[in-house]
N, C-alpha and C positions, 0 to 999 in steps of 0.2 A: 323792352331792354331798360333796365335801370340807368339813370343819368350818369352814375359814376363808374359803370361798368365799360362804357364806350372807350374813354381814355385808358383804362387799365387794359382792355383788349388791344387797342392800338399799341401800347407800350410793349405788350409781350410779343405781338407778331413783328414789331420793328426790331425788338432785341434778338429774336430768333433769326430773323433775315440778315441782320447786320453781322452774324457769326458765319463766316465763309465756310466754316466746317459743316454746318448745316446747309447753308445755300448750296454749296458745291456738291456735298456728298448726298443729300437728299432730293435735291431739285434739278441742279444743272447737269450732274453726272448720269442720273437716269434717263434726263431727257435726251442726252447726247448718246448714251450707250445703247439704247434700243434702236434708234435709226441705223448706227454704225453696224450693230449686229445683224439687222435686217439687210443692210447692203452687202455685208459679208457673206451671209446666207444666200442671197440672191446671186451673188458672184460664184459661189460655189456651186449652187444648183445649175446654173448657166453653163459653167465649166464642165460639169458632170454630163449635162445634156449635149454639149458639143462633142465631147470626147466619145460618148455612146454613139453618136452619128458618124463620127469619122472612123470608128473601129470596123475594119473590113471583115468579111465572113469568107472563109476558104471552102471551096466546093470542089469535091472530087465526085465527077459524074461518071460512073462505070456503066451506064445504060445507053446513054446518047439517044434517048427516045424522045417523042413529043411530050410524053408526060413528065419526064424528067426536065425537060426545057421549061416546063411551067413552073417547077420549083425554082430553077435558076433565075427565071425572068421576075418572079416575085421578089426573091432576094435582092435582085439588082435594083428593083424600084425602091427598096427601103434603105439602101446603102450601097457601099463599094463591095464588089465580089471579086475574089482572086480565084480563077480556074486552076486547079492543080493537075498536073500531068506526072503522077508518080504512082509507084505500086501502093497498094493498099496498106502494108505494113510500114510504109514510111510516110504517110499522109499526116499523121499527127506530128511527127517532128517537123516536117516541112511547114505546116501551117504555124507551129510555134516559131520557127525560124523567120517566117515573113511577118511575124508580130500580128497575126489574125486574132480577132476575138472569139471565134469559133470555127469548128470544122463540120460541115455537112457531107455525109458519104451517102450517095445514092447507089445502091447495089445494082449489079447486073441483073436484068430480067425484071426490073422495076415496073415498066410499062406494060410488059406481057402480062405479069401478075394481076395488075388492074384490070386489063381487058378480059382477063378470065374471070372476072368477078370476085378476087380475093383481094384482102387488105395487103398493102405492100409496106414493108418496113423501111425506115431511113434512120441513120445513125447521126445524132447531133451531139457534138462535144463542145461544151463552153468552157473557155479558159479563164481561170481566176489567177491572173498574174499580176494585178495591181489593185490598190485600195481604193476606197471611196464609193460613191453612189452610181458611178458610170457603168459598172458591170451589170448591176442589177437592172438599170435601164436598158443596157444593151440586150440583156436577156428577154427582156419584155418585148423590144423591138423585133428580135429574132422569132419569138413565139407568135407575133402578130403577122409577120411575113409568111410563116409556115401555115398559119391557119387561113390567110387569104389564099394560098396556093391550093389548099384543101378544098375550099369552096369551089374554086375554079375547075379543080378535077373532078369534083361531085357533078358539077353542071355538064362537063364533058362526058362522063359516063352515062349520064341520063340521055344525052343525044345520041350515044352509041346503040343502046338496047334497053329495053325495059325489062329483061330477064335478070338483070343483076340484083343481088341480095340488098334490100334497103339499108341493112346496117353498113353495108361496104359503100354504098352511096353516100350515107351520112357521115361516115368516117373512113375514108379511103386510105388514110396514111396511118401506119403503125410506127409511132415516134418513139425512138428509143434514145431518151436523154442521158447524158452522163456529164459530169463536171471533172475538170482538170486542175487540181489544187496542189501546189507545191511540187509539181512534176509528176503527181500520182492521179490515174484516172479512177474517179469514184463513181459508183453506180447510184448518183444522187441527182435529182432534178436541180437544175441551176438555180431556180428562184428559191428553193429551200435551202440550198447552201448559201446563197446571197443574203437571205434574211437572218439566218444564223450568224454569219460573219458580221452582218450589219449590227446586230444586237450586241456582239462581243466588242467590236470597233467603237460603239458609242458608250457602252458602260465603263470600259477601262479609262478613257480620258476624263469622264466625269468623275470618277473615283480618284484620280491623280489630282484633278482640280481641287477637289474637296481637301485632300491631304495638303497640298500647298496652302491653301487658305488658311487651314488650321494651323500650320507650322509659322506662317508669317505673323500671325496675330499674336501666337505665343512669344516670339523673339521680340517683336515691337513692344508687347506689354511689358516684358521683362526689363527693358531699359527705360521705358517711359515711367514705370512706377518709381524707379530709382531717382530719376530726376524730378518727378513730381513731389516726392517726399524728402528730397534733399539728402538722400542716403548715398548717392553716387560719389560726392566729394569724399565722404568718409571712407568709401570702398576704395578710392583712388589712393588714399594716404596710407593704406596697408603696406607692409613689407613684401609686396608682390608685384612683378612687372605688369605693365597694362597690357601687354601682349597676351599674358596669362589669364588676365581678367576677360579679355576678349574671347580667348580659346574656351574659358570656362562656360561663357554666356552661349557661345556657339554649340560646345558639346551638349551643355544641359538643355538648351532648347532643341538640340537634334534628338536627344534621347526621349525627351517628353514627346516630339513628334513622331519619333520612331514607334512609340507605343501606340500612338493613333494609326499609324501606317500599319502595324501589325494587324490592329483590330479591323481596318477597312480591307486589308488583303484577305484576312480570314473570312470577312463577309463576303468579299468578291468571289473566293473560291467556293464557299457554300452556295451563293447564288448560282453560279455556273454548274454547280454539281446538281442543283435542283432543277435547273434548265435541262441538263442531261437526263435526269429521271423522267422529266415530262416527254422527252423525245425517244424514250427507250423502245418504244413501239413503231418508231418511224425508221424510214431508210437511212436518215442521216444522223443516227445515234452516235454520240462520241465527238461530233464535229464542232460543239460549242464548249468543249473543255479546254482548260490551259494546262499544259503539262508543268511538271515540278520545275522543269529547266526554265520553261518561259516565265513562270512566276519569279525564280530567282533572277532572271535577266530584267523583269520589270521592277524588282526591288532594287536593283542597282541603279536603273535609270531614275527610280523614285529618289533614291538616297541623293544622287547627284543634283537633281532638281531642288530637293529639299535644302541642301547646303547652299545653292544660289539663292533660294528664296529667304532663308534665314539670315544670311549676310546682307542682302539687300534690305531687309526689314530693320535690321540693327542699325545700319547706317542711316536709314530714313528716321528712326526713332531718336537718334542723336540730336536731330534738328527740330524735334517736337518739344513742346512746352510741358505737356501733360499726356495721360493715356488717351483721352478722346482724340487729341490732335495726331497722335501717333497712328491710332486706328484709322483716322480720316486719311493720313498720308498714304498708308499702306493700302487701304481700300481703293484708292485711284489707280493701283497698279493692276487691280483685277481683270481690267480690260485687256492687258497684255497677256493674260493667262486664258480668258474666255474666248477671245476672237480667233486665235490660231486653233484652239482645240474644236471649236464648232465648225470652222471652215473645213477643217481636215476630216471631220467626220463624214462629209458627203462628197468631197472631191479630192482626187489625187493631186498633189502639189504640182506635179509636172504638167496637169492640164490647165492650171491657172494662168492668168495673163502674166507676162514676164515681170512687170513691175511689182504686181502682188506677190508673185513667187519670191522674189529676192527680198521684199520688205518682210515677209514672214520668216524666211531662212535667217535674216539678221536678228530677229526676236529670239533670245534664248530659250524661252518657254515653248516655242514652236517645237523644239527638238524633243521634248519630252512626248509630245503627241506623235511626232514622227517615229520616235523609238517604240511606242506601242504598237504602231501599225508594221514596222519592219519585223517586230516579234512575231505578230500574226502571220506575216507572209514569208517567214523564214529568211529574211535578208539581213543576216547577221553582220555582215561588213558594213552596211550603212548603218545598222544599230549601233556599232562601236564608234562611227563617225559622230553620231548624235551625242552619244554619251560623253565622249571626248570634248565636244564643243560645249557641253554643259560644266564639265570639270574645269575647263579654261576659263570660262566666265566666272565660275565660283573662285578659283584662284585669283584672278584679277580684282575682284571685289574684296576678297579677304585682304589683299595688300592695300587697298584704298581704306578698308576699315582699320587696319592696324595703323596706318599714317594718322588718321583722325583720333584713335584712342591714344596715340603717343604724343598727341598735341593738346593745347588747352581748348581747342575747338569742342572737345567733348562737353565741356562745361559752359561755353560761351556761345555755342552755334545755336541759332534760332530762325525758324521760318515764321516771319509775321504774317498772320492771316488776314491783315487788312486793318480796317478802322478800329479806334477805341471807342468804346461805348460812352455815350454822353451820360453824365450823371448829374444833371441839373436838379437841383432840389425842387424847383417849380414845374418839372416836366409833366407832373400830372396835377392836374387842377381840379 
């Protein structure tokens, strides 16, 4: 290395590290963000696993035979079992009333059919009544328990006689799976429906996050450019109220962000349409589509979150000295968007620890992720609560922005990012 290069390299490194926008944005924030996201994902997966284990299985045993008892015993070993004593036509409603995760119906003559060397049917209804990864984990746990019972019954049939059809011995149970979604019984395997829903519930929040980030950068840049180029002072001297100037910035940024939102929504619609085409030959055709009503509701929630993000970005940009510092300030808020969205992709908020639940509820961006979930599950009352919360936050921040624009703080407010750079003439020798 040339002798003169070492001090030059040292100077460049120190200059970059002395800039807190680089130090925090490129080194400190990523170093903190990934462990926090990992802890959040771990908490979500732990909560989902705990919810899957705690979810009971309702059993309607109409046979009361030794063979049916094997099924009930295997289910009991994997978790809580609720034994129903009702008529067959009322079993589904009773299981839902008792908040079971699934209903297993063992028909009359089940054991006799097996002993006669025939496969015997079992009805299994899995309920999709809440979001998150827990339902998928529960369905896997249920399938494992039924498979274990099938092996025990196979061994039992072999011990009875050697005249039984080998196919019956290998697969004694004829499993009739169905899924209950939005109160409707669907002839769809639970794992297939869970996978389709999981894809939809992960894609939609990611799209929403991208739209919010895009909107915040636009709004922050709009204010920061004028402050950096000293045109904001000129703008404020025009014969227009500062409230109108603020409104123009909000509406202008919102319109530009809306164009991006329309493009993203169109892309999302096309993506889900292609997914539906891919599943045309499958029994769950149409389950991964979003109706026009759901798209409209998603657009309203996205608009509410956009107004919140735009107002917050404009407030932060007022305290920035230039475009780069404004983008750094806004970038520090991304963690408030990422963490709730990623946590709620895998866990129902009701299954999280109480402290984590209320911390997430307090963060306004959480309610965009919750709104997308409630659209999927058809819980429109809770969706309205989420959107109302977003609008309340937006209104409060607009009032704050109005006060800032009405004062001289819009010209004098600064967030000092730390140390001044040393400019000694003899720093490089």
